[in-house]
C-alpha angles and dihedrals in degrees: 000000000000116000121201119250123211092276094054093046092048090055095055095039092051091047090054091053091047093049093046089061092043091053091047090054092047093051090047091053094247091120124046120222089254090055093043097046098079090045095054093043090055085064096045096257115142129183105228135175099292109010145342117303121208122204115201122199120240102187111225088342097286122137134173118224089248091056094047090049088052091051086055088053091050090051092052099038104037107018137037095283099279144072133205121231112214141210089258091062088253131118126234131201114203106193107053124155113219096223091056096050098093091054090045091053090047089054090050092049089056088066096038096260135124145150098248115142094004086117138029136052093303138097104296130209108314111233132209147177105299089220094054113145093016110052120109091219096052123121095197138342103271095193089083089065093039088058092048089051091048091055092045095049101041108109090346102179096218096045105042092093106036122163088263141348114299128214130195128188132183134195126190093191133076086230102073112223094159100065090235094168093065096054133093085246123015123190124196119186116219142144126263126219090279092053095252117143118234142134138281104215120213125184136189106033124138147123130231122088094343109034115198139170114235120253124228111243096170126027096197129018118178114235095245091062097050097107096040092051092048088049090054092051092049092047091052091048094045090052101042106022115115115262097169096071124041093206094052098043100095121102090243089068091051091050090047094049100046097029130240095273093057090044091051092048094048092050094046092049091051091045095053088061095055107021095101096041134094094303094071107119111233115215088239090061092050091047092050092053092042090056087068088060099046113148116269120256095273114195123215110263126208115252091227118067106180096174091053092045091050093049091046091054095041104040117052091190093058092044091053092047091049090051095048110029102041127085126197115266123215091233118070113244094029134093138196108237121206117205108208113222089190108091116162115284100006134106113275113248098015122131130178124227090255093048091051091049094049092050087049089052091049090050090052093050103036112013108045091262093294131128132175133208118216127212085236088067099252133115129240135207097203104192114039122153112235091235089062096052095098094056094042089051092049093051094045089049090053090058097040097253098114103077104142095228108106108152092001131114096277093048086092126175112215136168120223090259126181093337087077116355122091090206097055126106097195143013120271104178097062090051091052091046092051091048092052088051092049092049099038095123103100093200089058093043091054092045089056089051129187110015130146119205116190125185130196127185093210144011091273084083099215085156091056093235094159091067098041118116078229112021123193121195122189115223133174125235119181092331095313130109118247131172129219116207128214129188134203103028122146137176100195131095089296094049123182140168116242123249119240109241100203144281118002118264129225121259089252092055103043099082092050088047092058089047088052091053092050091049091052091050093050090051097051106030118115122224111314093343115153123229092257095049090049092052091049091048099048102021124227097291098093091048093047094046095054095040097054093038088067101027 
């Protein structure tokens, strides 16, 4: 993974010193809250319902074991012994004391981490496929280009005060695991007719109040032109994006209002002026960054694994976990292991200090000291030898991270909601907890099959409810929490926005409502049809009719 050079380290060290003085002045009363607010937000520090919340960047979802171990230290020393992994592959701590923030940032800087550009109207943390560099279906390791974009975008003078926050995602696989079509800019690596690898460029996706799927403005962009083309898109957005209305300031609104053809023309015109300038990426630069992502020292593995075969035949729980929570690795004899942070009854995406430290230890011993964070709020050990799977499974099971539910109904995405967030209208976490209780029977969960439930506590959609197979949005009515349900959303390569079923349901009714939807699906599915395929085949009418007949 990428290691800071002297320039990178100087940036974070200087930022710690700056913020230490800013905090001192705030506590002394020399800065008002209005004056201090933009300074703290530049370091990812939010003032939430009960305390300060710190958001820490995890670029393209890649962590070293040392970094994860340090996050465990942060949880124990500065928070209430846990952290929350987010849908942006970041981590948040919800109980931060202002006077301790400078020391916290200094601890982060020691392991090359920070909260820079995790807030504000700038280019936020760039996200990627959590299996990058390991997946059998990958075209190329997209983290190389994510790191190039990170360096280009950090403190970019033109793009530090955009009309609104700006999010970029990249996938190096034809199977989109980075939700690129619901980002301001989505990048998909693929080969052209000559076999050259480049990018499909999509613009104008996003969720929130006006959910939209991104439009392709360039089918194929050669690698050397990545930065200049991104620069052209950002310049067009910076010039023409709405600044008079907070809710219409995202690039998706610009694309919608002027149309994709005019957007494409404006970007191409801007790009022609800069494409052959200093932003051209020399192959030497790409190679230098790629060297940081060189494959680990994989060791040849025997074809026969008698211990694994024996455990698979003798332990149904292990066999189910292996079937559900592993993903094919590009190197024979290795597997990608998903650690599910969705045990029954707990908050999705939460991990204690001890759990983080144990996963870091597992990474050191079994995964070349590397961990990934997924936008579905789970963790990944990307390079585990098949012979080591039994021991990894046992250790994950001991800490509650081995629930065999990846991609199933209890692998729920949820934002912190009204339990923490000052923007939320309703709670998300209790709904997720109640759903995992309702669907705790693993045999039933696996019979239901692939199904993604995503829950947001407000219209800002941090829980990605718009693209859930079942989406749940918390709303407020006369001081009470209600929940609006959508069906048919998806964030993969065939992305779609879910359809609202009807009036919002009370907190007491929402769990039964999901159960009702599942019952309808089981009654009308055909063969091995998934929930999403069933919804797309029959539409939402059968689900709506049965739901509101009993609601």
